[in-house]
C-alpha positions as CSV (number, residue, x, y, z in Angstrom):
1,X,76.8,-9.7,148.9
2,X,75.7,-8.0,152.1
3,X,73.9,-4.7,151.4
4,X,73.2,-2.3,154.2
5,X,69.8,-0.7,154.7
6,X,70.9,2.7,153.3
7,X,72.2,1.1,150.1
8,X,69.1,-1.1,149.8
9,X,66.8,2.0,150.0
10,X,68.9,3.8,147.4
11,X,68.8,0.8,145.0
12,X,65.0,0.4,145.6
13,X,64.5,4.1,144.8
14,X,66.5,3.8,141.5
15,X,64.5,0.7,140.6
16,X,61.2,2.4,141.3
17,X,62.2,5.3,139.1
18,X,63.2,2.9,136.3
19,X,59.9,0.9,136.6
20,X,57.9,4.1,136.4
21,X,59.7,5.3,133.3
22,X,57.8,5.4,130.1
23,X,60.7,6.2,127.8
24,X,61.2,3.9,124.9
25,X,64.9,4.3,125.2
26,X,65.2,3.0,128.7
27,X,65.6,-0.7,129.3
28,X,62.4,-2.0,131.0
29,X,62.8,-3.4,134.5
30,X,60.1,-6.0,134.9
31,X,60.7,-7.1,138.4
32,X,63.2,-6.9,141.2
33,X,63.5,-8.6,144.6
34,X,65.9,-8.9,147.6
35,X,66.5,-12.4,148.9
36,X,69.2,-13.9,151.0
37,X,71.4,-10.8,150.8
38,X,71.2,-10.6,147.0
39,X,69.3,-8.2,144.8
40,X,67.9,-9.8,141.6
41,X,66.7,-7.6,138.7
42,X,64.7,-8.9,135.7
43,X,65.4,-6.6,132.8
44,X,64.2,-6.4,129.2
45,X,66.3,-8.4,126.8
46,X,68.3,-6.1,124.5
47,X,69.4,-8.0,121.4
48,X,71.8,-5.2,120.4
49,X,74.1,-6.2,123.2
50,X,75.4,-4.2,126.2
51,X,76.8,-0.7,126.2
52,X,80.4,-2.0,126.9
53,X,80.0,-4.4,123.9
54,X,78.9,-1.6,121.7
55,X,81.8,0.6,122.8
56,X,84.3,-2.2,122.1
57,X,83.0,-2.3,118.6
58,X,82.8,1.4,117.8
59,X,85.6,2.6,120.1
60,X,84.1,6.1,120.3
61,X,80.5,7.3,119.8
62,X,80.2,9.9,117.0
63,X,79.1,13.3,118.3
64,X,75.7,13.2,116.3
65,X,74.9,10.0,118.1
66,X,75.7,11.4,121.5
67,X,73.7,14.5,120.7
68,X,70.7,12.3,119.8
69,X,71.1,10.3,123.0
70,X,71.3,13.5,125.2
71,X,68.3,15.0,123.5
72,X,66.2,12.1,124.6
73,X,67.1,12.5,128.3
74,X,64.2,13.3,130.5
75,X,64.5,15.2,133.8
76,X,63.4,13.1,136.7
77,X,62.2,15.2,139.6
78,X,64.1,14.6,142.8
79,X,62.3,12.8,145.6
C-alpha cells in the first residue's frame, strides 16, 4: 500500500486523537507505526467481536441501544 503524505498526516492525526481518548467505550490504540509503505495499528482485543459481526447477528440495532451509544459520544475539538 502506498500512502501519500497527506493521507499519512490525516491517519496520524486520527490515531493521535484515539490514543488521547479516555473514553471507556473507545477501543484502545496501544501503538501504531509506518514502515515499508504500510501502517500497522495495535489495538485492544475486543472479545465481543467486531461491529460487522455484531450487525450480522442482530441485523438492526434497537433504538434504545443506539440512543445509549449516541449519548456516550464526546465532542472532540477540531485541530
